[in-house]
C-alpha positions as CSV (number, residue, x, y, z in Angstrom):
1,X,-0.2,-0.1,0.0
2,X,1.0,3.5,-0.5
3,X,-0.2,7.0,0.6
4,X,-0.7,10.2,-1.8
5,X,0.4,13.6,-0.5
6,X,-0.9,16.7,-2.6
7,X,0.8,20.0,-2.2
8,X,-1.0,22.8,-3.3
9,X,1.8,25.5,-4.4
10,X,1.4,29.3,-5.8
11,X,2.4,27.9,-9.6
12,X,1.4,24.0,-9.4
13,X,-0.7,21.6,-7.8
14,X,2.0,18.5,-7.1
15,X,1.4,15.0,-6.3
16,X,3.5,12.6,-4.5
17,X,3.1,8.6,-4.2
18,X,5.5,7.4,-1.1
19,X,6.2,4.0,0.2
20,X,6.6,3.2,4.1
21,X,10.0,4.9,3.9
22,X,8.6,8.4,2.4
23,X,10.8,7.5,-1.0
24,X,8.7,9.2,-3.8
25,X,7.9,6.1,-6.5
26,X,6.2,9.0,-8.4
27,X,5.6,12.1,-9.1
28,X,3.3,14.7,-11.7
29,X,2.3,19.1,-11.2
30,X,-0.2,20.5,-12.9
31,X,0.6,24.1,-13.5
32,X,-1.8,27.2,-11.5
33,X,-2.1,30.4,-12.8
34,X,-2.7,33.5,-10.9
35,X,-4.7,36.3,-11.6
36,X,-3.5,40.0,-10.7
37,X,-6.5,41.9,-11.3
38,X,-5.1,45.1,-9.6
39,X,-1.9,46.3,-7.7
40,X,-1.7,44.2,-4.9
41,X,-4.5,41.5,-5.9
42,X,-4.1,38.2,-6.3
43,X,-6.4,35.5,-7.4
44,X,-6.6,32.0,-7.8
45,X,-9.7,30.0,-9.0
46,X,-10.4,26.8,-6.4
47,X,-12.1,25.3,-9.8
48,X,-8.6,25.0,-10.9
49,X,-7.1,23.7,-8.3
50,X,-10.3,20.5,-8.0
51,X,-9.2,20.6,-11.7
52,X,-5.9,19.1,-11.0
53,X,-6.2,16.8,-8.5
54,X,-7.7,13.4,-10.8
55,X,-4.7,14.5,-13.2
56,X,-1.4,14.8,-10.8
57,X,-2.7,11.9,-9.0
58,X,-2.7,9.7,-12.2
59,X,0.3,11.0,-13.5
60,X,2.0,10.3,-10.0
61,X,0.5,6.9,-10.0
62,X,1.3,5.8,-13.1
63,X,5.0,7.1,-12.9
64,X,5.2,5.0,-9.6
65,X,3.7,1.7,-11.5
66,X,0.9,1.9,-9.0
67,X,-3.0,1.6,-9.6
68,X,-5.5,3.5,-7.6
69,X,-6.5,0.6,-5.8
70,X,-3.4,0.1,-3.9
71,X,-3.5,3.9,-1.9
72,X,-4.6,3.6,2.2
73,X,-4.6,7.6,2.6
74,X,-4.1,11.1,1.2
75,X,-2.9,14.0,2.7
76,X,-2.7,17.4,1.6
77,X,-0.3,20.7,2.1
78,X,0.2,23.9,0.5
79,X,-0.6,27.5,0.4
80,X,-0.9,29.8,3.3
81,X,-2.6,32.8,3.9
82,X,-5.5,32.7,1.1
83,X,-8.9,33.1,2.3
84,X,-12.1,31.1,0.3
85,X,-15.4,32.1,0.7
86,X,-17.5,29.1,0.2
87,X,-21.6,28.4,0.4
88,X,-23.4,25.6,2.5
89,X,-21.9,22.7,0.1
90,X,-18.8,24.0,0.5
91,X,-18.4,25.0,-3.1
92,X,-16.6,28.5,-3.9
93,X,-18.1,32.2,-4.3
94,X,-15.7,34.1,-4.8
95,X,-11.8,33.6,-6.6
96,X,-9.4,32.8,-3.7
97,X,-7.7,35.5,-2.6
98,X,-4.0,34.0,-2.0
99,X,-1.1,35.1,0.3
100,X,0.2,37.3,-2.3
101,X,-3.3,39.3,-2.0
102,X,-3.2,42.7,0.1
103,X,-6.4,44.5,-0.8
104,X,-7.9,43.7,2.4
105,X,-5.0,46.9,4.2
106,X,-8.5,48.8,5.2
107,X,-9.6,45.4,7.1
108,X,-7.1,45.1,10.1
109,X,-10.1,46.2,12.7
110,X,-8.0,44.7,15.6
111,X,-5.1,46.3,17.6
112,X,-2.3,45.6,16.1
113,X,-0.7,45.4,20.0
114,X,-3.4,43.2,21.4
115,X,-3.5,40.7,18.0
116,X,0.3,40.3,18.4
117,X,0.3,39.7,22.4
118,X,-3.2,36.5,21.5
119,X,-1.6,35.3,18.0
120,X,2.1,36.5,18.0
121,X,0.8,36.7,14.4
122,X,1.6,40.5,12.9
123,X,-1.4,42.8,11.3
124,X,-0.8,42.5,8.4
125,X,-3.8,42.4,5.0
126,X,-1.8,39.2,3.6
127,X,-3.4,37.0,6.7
128,X,-7.2,35.0,6.2
129,X,-9.0,37.1,8.7
130,X,-8.6,41.0,6.8
131,X,-9.7,39.1,3.9
132,X,-12.5,37.2,5.3
133,X,-13.7,40.6,6.8
134,X,-13.0,42.7,3.1
135,X,-15.2,39.6,0.7
136,X,-18.5,40.3,3.8
137,X,-17.9,43.6,3.1
138,X,-18.0,43.0,-0.9
139,X,-21.1,41.6,-0.5
140,X,-20.1,37.9,-0.7
141,X,-22.7,35.9,1.8
142,X,-20.3,33.0,2.8
143,X,-21.4,30.0,5.0
144,X,-17.4,29.6,6.1
145,X,-14.3,30.5,5.0
146,X,-11.4,28.5,4.6
147,X,-7.8,28.6,3.4
148,X,-6.8,26.6,0.5
149,X,-5.8,23.5,1.9
150,X,-8.8,23.1,3.9
151,X,-11.1,24.3,1.2
152,X,-9.8,20.7,-0.6
153,X,-10.2,18.4,2.3
154,X,-13.7,19.6,2.7
155,X,-14.2,19.2,-1.5
156,X,-13.3,15.6,-0.9
157,X,-14.7,14.2,2.2
158,X,-17.1,17.2,3.0
159,X,-15.5,17.9,6.2
160,X,-14.4,21.3,7.1
161,X,-11.3,21.1,9.8
162,X,-8.4,23.1,10.1
163,X,-5.2,21.9,12.0
164,X,-3.8,24.7,14.7
165,X,-1.2,25.4,12.8
166,X,-2.4,26.4,9.9
167,X,-5.8,28.1,12.3
168,X,-2.3,30.0,13.6
169,X,-2.1,31.9,10.6
170,X,-5.4,33.5,10.7
171,X,-5.4,36.0,13.1
172,X,-8.3,34.4,14.7
173,X,-6.4,32.1,17.0
174,X,-5.1,32.2,20.3
175,X,-1.8,30.9,20.4
176,X,-1.7,29.9,23.5
177,X,-5.2,28.8,24.7
178,X,-5.4,26.6,21.2
179,X,-9.0,27.8,20.6
180,X,-10.1,30.4,18.6
181,X,-10.1,33.6,19.9
182,X,-13.6,35.4,20.5
183,X,-12.0,38.8,21.0
184,X,-10.7,38.5,17.7
185,X,-13.7,36.7,16.3
186,X,-15.7,39.8,17.4
187,X,-13.1,42.9,16.2
188,X,-13.0,41.0,12.5
189,X,-17.1,40.3,12.8
190,X,-16.5,36.9,12.2
191,X,-18.5,33.5,13.8
192,X,-16.5,30.2,14.6
193,X,-19.6,28.6,13.1
194,X,-17.9,30.6,10.1
195,X,-14.8,28.6,10.1
196,X,-13.2,24.8,10.3
197,X,-13.4,23.4,13.3
198,X,-9.6,22.5,14.8
199,X,-8.6,18.8,14.4
200,X,-4.7,17.5,14.8
201,X,-3.0,17.7,11.2
202,X,-2.5,14.0,11.6
203,X,-6.2,13.6,12.4
204,X,-8.4,11.7,10.3
205,X,-10.3,14.5,8.4
206,X,-12.8,11.7,6.2
207,X,-13.1,9.9,3.6
208,X,-13.7,10.3,0.0
209,X,-17.1,10.8,-0.7
210,X,-18.4,10.1,-4.3
211,X,-17.4,13.8,-4.8
212,X,-14.3,13.6,-3.2
213,X,-13.6,10.0,-6.0
214,X,-15.0,12.0,-8.8
215,X,-12.1,15.0,-8.2
216,X,-9.1,12.6,-7.8
217,X,-9.8,9.5,-9.5
218,X,-9.6,6.9,-6.6
219,X,-11.9,4.9,-4.7
220,X,-14.2,6.5,-2.5
221,X,-13.5,5.3,0.9
222,X,-10.2,6.2,1.6
223,X,-9.3,8.3,4.3
224,X,-7.9,12.1,4.3
225,X,-5.7,13.8,7.0
226,X,-6.7,16.9,8.3
227,X,-3.1,17.9,6.8
228,X,-1.5,21.5,7.1
229,X,0.1,24.4,5.5
230,X,3.4,24.8,3.7
231,X,5.3,26.4,6.0
232,X,5.2,23.2,8.4
233,X,4.8,20.3,5.8
234,X,8.2,21.3,4.3
235,X,10.2,21.4,6.9
236,X,8.3,18.1,8.4
237,X,9.0,16.6,5.1
238,X,12.5,16.8,5.6
239,X,12.9,15.5,8.9
240,X,13.0,19.2,10.8
241,X,11.0,18.0,13.6
242,X,13.8,19.6,16.6
243,X,15.1,22.8,17.4
244,X,18.5,23.5,16.3
245,X,18.2,24.8,12.8
246,X,17.1,27.8,11.5
247,X,14.6,26.1,8.1
248,X,14.8,28.3,5.0
249,X,12.3,26.9,2.3
250,X,12.9,29.0,-0.9
251,X,10.0,29.0,-3.4
252,X,8.0,31.2,-4.8
253,X,8.4,32.6,-1.6
254,X,10.9,32.3,1.0
255,X,10.3,31.1,4.8
256,X,12.4,31.2,7.2
257,X,11.6,29.9,10.7
258,X,13.1,28.0,13.6
259,X,11.4,25.5,16.3
260,X,11.0,26.0,19.7
261,X,9.8,24.1,22.2
262,X,7.7,27.0,23.7
263,X,5.9,29.8,22.6
264,X,8.6,32.7,21.8
265,X,6.9,36.1,21.0
266,X,9.2,38.7,19.1
267,X,8.8,41.7,21.9
268,X,10.9,44.5,20.4
269,X,11.6,45.4,24.1
270,X,13.5,42.5,24.5
271,X,16.2,43.0,21.9
272,X,15.6,46.9,20.9
273,X,19.1,48.4,22.8
274,X,21.0,45.8,21.3
275,X,19.9,46.9,17.9
276,X,21.8,49.0,15.6
277,X,18.3,50.2,13.5
278,X,16.2,51.1,16.5
279,X,14.1,52.7,14.0
280,X,12.8,49.6,12.4
281,X,12.5,47.7,16.1
282,X,9.0,46.2,15.5
283,X,7.9,42.3,15.3
284,X,9.3,40.6,12.5
285,X,8.8,37.1,13.1
286,X,5.4,35.2,14.1
287,X,4.8,32.5,16.0
288,X,2.5,29.6,15.2
289,X,2.0,26.4,16.1
290,X,3.8,23.1,14.8
291,X,1.9,20.1,13.9
292,X,4.6,18.6,16.2
293,X,2.8,20.1,19.2
294,X,6.0,22.4,19.4
295,X,6.1,26.0,17.8
296,X,7.1,27.5,14.7
297,X,8.7,30.7,14.9
298,X,9.2,32.6,11.1
299,X,8.9,34.5,8.8
300,X,6.3,33.9,6.5
301,X,7.8,34.7,3.1
302,X,8.6,37.3,0.8
303,X,8.6,37.0,-3.1
304,X,12.1,34.9,-3.7
305,X,11.7,32.8,-6.4
306,X,9.4,34.6,-7.5
307,X,11.9,37.6,-8.0
308,X,14.0,35.5,-9.9
309,X,11.3,34.9,-12.1
310,X,10.7,38.1,-12.6
311,X,14.3,39.1,-13.0
312,X,14.8,36.6,-15.7
313,X,11.9,37.7,-17.9
314,X,11.9,41.7,-17.0
315,X,16.0,41.6,-17.9
316,X,15.7,38.9,-20.9
317,X,18.1,35.9,-19.7
318,X,16.7,32.6,-21.1
319,X,16.2,30.3,-18.2
320,X,17.8,30.1,-14.2
321,X,20.9,28.6,-15.9
322,X,21.4,31.7,-17.7
323,X,20.2,34.1,-14.4
324,X,22.9,32.0,-12.7
325,X,26.1,32.2,-15.4
326,X,25.7,36.1,-15.2
327,X,25.5,36.4,-11.3
328,X,28.4,34.9,-11.1
329,X,30.5,36.9,-13.6
330,X,29.8,40.0,-11.3
331,X,31.5,40.3,-8.1
332,X,30.7,40.0,-4.5
333,X,28.1,42.7,-3.6
334,X,27.3,43.5,-7.3
335,X,29.8,46.5,-7.2
336,X,27.6,48.8,-5.4
337,X,23.9,47.5,-7.0
338,X,21.2,46.6,-3.9
339,X,17.9,45.0,-4.2
340,X,15.4,45.2,-2.0
341,X,13.0,42.1,-2.3
342,X,9.6,44.0,-2.0
343,X,8.0,43.4,-5.0
344,X,4.8,42.7,-2.9
345,X,5.3,44.2,-0.4
346,X,8.3,43.9,2.5
347,X,8.3,41.6,5.1
348,X,11.6,42.1,6.3
349,X,13.3,44.1,8.2
350,X,9.4,45.8,8.9
351,X,6.1,44.3,7.5
352,X,4.7,46.9,4.9
353,X,2.5,46.2,2.5
354,X,2.7,49.3,0.2
355,X,6.2,49.3,0.2
356,X,7.8,48.5,-3.1
357,X,10.9,46.2,-4.3
358,X,14.2,48.9,-5.3
359,X,17.3,48.3,-7.4
360,X,19.6,50.8,-6.4
361,X,23.2,52.1,-7.5
362,X,23.1,51.7,-11.0
363,X,25.6,53.2,-13.3
364,X,26.0,53.1,-16.7
365,X,28.9,51.0,-15.8
366,X,26.5,47.7,-14.7
367,X,25.0,45.6,-17.0
368,X,22.8,42.3,-16.8
369,X,25.1,40.7,-14.3
370,X,25.2,42.9,-11.6
371,X,22.3,42.7,-11.6
372,X,21.6,39.2,-11.4
373,X,24.0,39.4,-8.3
374,X,22.3,41.9,-6.8
375,X,18.9,40.0,-6.9
376,X,20.2,37.1,-5.0
377,X,22.1,39.0,-2.6
378,X,18.8,41.1,-1.6
379,X,16.8,38.4,-0.7
380,X,19.7,36.2,0.7
381,X,20.1,39.6,3.3
382,X,16.3,39.7,3.6
383,X,16.9,36.2,5.2
384,X,19.9,37.2,7.2
385,X,17.6,39.7,8.8
386,X,15.3,36.9,10.0
387,X,18.1,34.2,11.0
388,X,19.6,37.6,13.2
389,X,16.3,38.2,14.9
390,X,15.9,34.4,15.5
391,X,19.3,34.2,17.0
392,X,18.4,37.9,19.2
393,X,15.3,35.7,20.4
394,X,17.4,32.9,21.8
395,X,16.7,30.3,19.2
396,X,19.3,27.9,18.5
397,X,20.9,28.1,15.2
398,X,23.9,25.9,14.2
399,X,23.3,25.9,10.7
400,X,21.0,26.6,7.9
401,X,19.0,23.7,6.4
402,X,17.6,24.9,2.9
403,X,14.9,23.1,0.9
404,X,12.7,24.1,-1.7
405,X,13.0,24.6,-5.8
406,X,15.7,28.2,-5.1
407,X,18.1,25.0,-3.2
408,X,19.1,23.8,-6.7
409,X,21.2,26.2,-7.6
410,X,25.0,26.2,-5.6
411,X,26.1,29.5,-6.7
412,X,23.3,31.2,-4.5
413,X,23.5,28.4,-2.0
414,X,27.3,29.1,-1.7
415,X,26.5,33.2,-2.1
416,X,23.6,32.4,1.0
417,X,26.4,31.2,3.0
418,X,28.6,33.9,3.0
419,X,25.6,36.3,3.5
420,X,24.8,35.1,6.7
421,X,27.6,33.6,7.6
422,X,26.3,30.6,8.7
423,X,26.7,27.0,7.2
424,X,23.9,26.0,4.8
425,X,23.1,22.3,4.4
426,X,20.8,21.9,1.1
427,X,19.1,18.2,2.1
428,X,18.8,15.7,-1.3
429,X,14.9,16.2,-1.1
430,X,14.2,20.0,-1.4
431,X,10.3,20.0,-2.6
432,X,9.6,18.1,0.5
433,X,5.9,19.8,0.9
434,X,4.1,17.2,-0.5
435,X,6.2,14.3,1.1
436,X,5.2,15.9,4.6
437,X,1.5,16.2,3.6
438,X,2.7,12.3,2.9
439,X,4.1,11.6,6.6
440,X,0.6,13.0,7.8
441,X,-1.6,10.8,5.9
442,X,0.9,7.8,7.2
443,X,0.4,8.7,11.1
444,X,-3.2,9.3,10.6
445,X,-4.0,6.0,9.3
446,X,-1.2,4.3,12.0
447,X,1.4,3.0,9.4
448,X,3.6,5.3,11.8
449,X,2.9,6.0,15.4
450,X,3.8,9.6,15.4
451,X,5.3,12.7,13.0
452,X,8.5,12.2,15.1
453,X,8.4,8.4,14.0
454,X,7.3,8.9,9.9
455,X,10.5,12.0,9.9
456,X,13.0,9.1,11.1
457,X,12.1,7.8,7.9
458,X,13.0,10.5,6.0
459,X,16.5,10.0,5.7
460,X,18.7,12.9,4.1
461,X,22.1,13.2,2.4
462,X,22.6,16.7,2.7
463,X,25.4,19.2,0.8
464,X,27.0,21.6,2.3
465,X,27.8,24.9,1.6
466,X,30.6,26.7,4.0
467,X,30.6,30.7,4.0
468,X,33.7,31.8,2.5
469,X,33.6,35.2,0.8
470,X,32.4,38.4,3.6
471,X,29.5,40.2,2.3
472,X,29.3,42.8,4.9
473,X,30.1,45.9,3.4
474,X,27.3,44.9,0.8
475,X,24.7,44.0,3.6
476,X,25.1,47.3,5.4
477,X,24.4,49.4,2.5
478,X,21.1,47.1,1.8
479,X,20.5,47.4,5.7
480,X,20.6,51.6,5.0
481,X,18.7,51.6,2.1
482,X,16.0,50.1,3.4
483,X,15.9,52.5,6.1
484,X,16.0,55.3,4.3
485,X,13.2,53.8,2.0
486,X,10.8,54.2,5.2
487,X,9.0,56.8,4.7
488,X,8.2,56.0,1.2
489,X,6.9,52.2,2.6
490,X,4.2,53.7,4.5
491,X,2.3,55.4,1.3
492,X,-0.5,53.5,-0.6
493,X,0.8,53.2,-4.7
494,X,-1.8,53.6,-7.2
């Protein structure tokens, strides 16, 4: 018997077929598209997610050489911070407002300080609660609001459920109490009945209904795990279940975080006195529940792989390999060119939804190679911002474990090791979100006793990158530029 893991990403929906050791026997992805109706808006069609399930699963089964009847369970994971309004039958009433969408900036009704005290989250329009309030204000009479993954789980099983890790990204979850916050529900004019029910990520949400069987191409009755978001499934799929390392996942966005055994809140007063950029002394990282019962202290991400793709398309590079070759030709520090990767708003060193990306220091002596190098450095410097904050909060950071598609670039991994001054280890399996989902499915049906046991079966053989060249001067230039741009970050753009 095998399990199927699903990763609902921004650019594709991917299915993997795994055995009990979580070897990938077969995988297949179906592309997804995003619409940008206005600046700051980003939408996807939930029906397109549904339509991708059957071909992705069929392709993965064919690649694995197994049949639909061999599947014992399904686990789902994927993009966070989306909001899907559904009717009483779980059908979508509006395009999904995905994580990149910041249209709800006028719907952050809760006091930011109080919200942070309850949830460990930074008040930001990317999070689900503000989006749900925007949808209601737009006249969408939703029976319930979902995150993308929980939407698919209900479509497959009829069960509206969400795990605590997922819930802790909504701005509605009381992190210490482990339940929905009545205070924040009232602030956002929502009711608990409009949200999925809380259940562990490794619990059985339900079984494939007739509709679920039709959507997946699998027999009805197959058990489906509750699942979780990609920020959590990805490190779990790489076997990261204990504190000690900084986990970096470079996909369309970059997520940087570390596991904490107890809640650690990023309170500015704790470390503002030692911060040379006191004017930027605001919370940078959020604290979320983690599916193992611990906590994940993270910055949920800025455009990283997406910024590289933007640069490739904008400056006419043939592909990622050509982009890397050009970046390798430029010197460390990109001869004074600095990139601030705030293409969809700033997440480091402060959160500013109105901030925009910047290329600074250009002259007629610079060419595409300098720009390519500056883009890679700027994204790495943002990662360093977060790593510095995690260390300041007392979290152990012996090394950086890098996951996601961006880790395939050896040039970038060496550059990042230099930028952060920390050993970087790139796992041999880097796209581990769907593997994490498969692990949760395996625990749900009892194949493995718990997530720790499942993770022990996910052996990794990492490639190591040691710091070689200091980028201190370039990082200082980046920080000075961010500080200088701060007044502009508070101004809405047309």
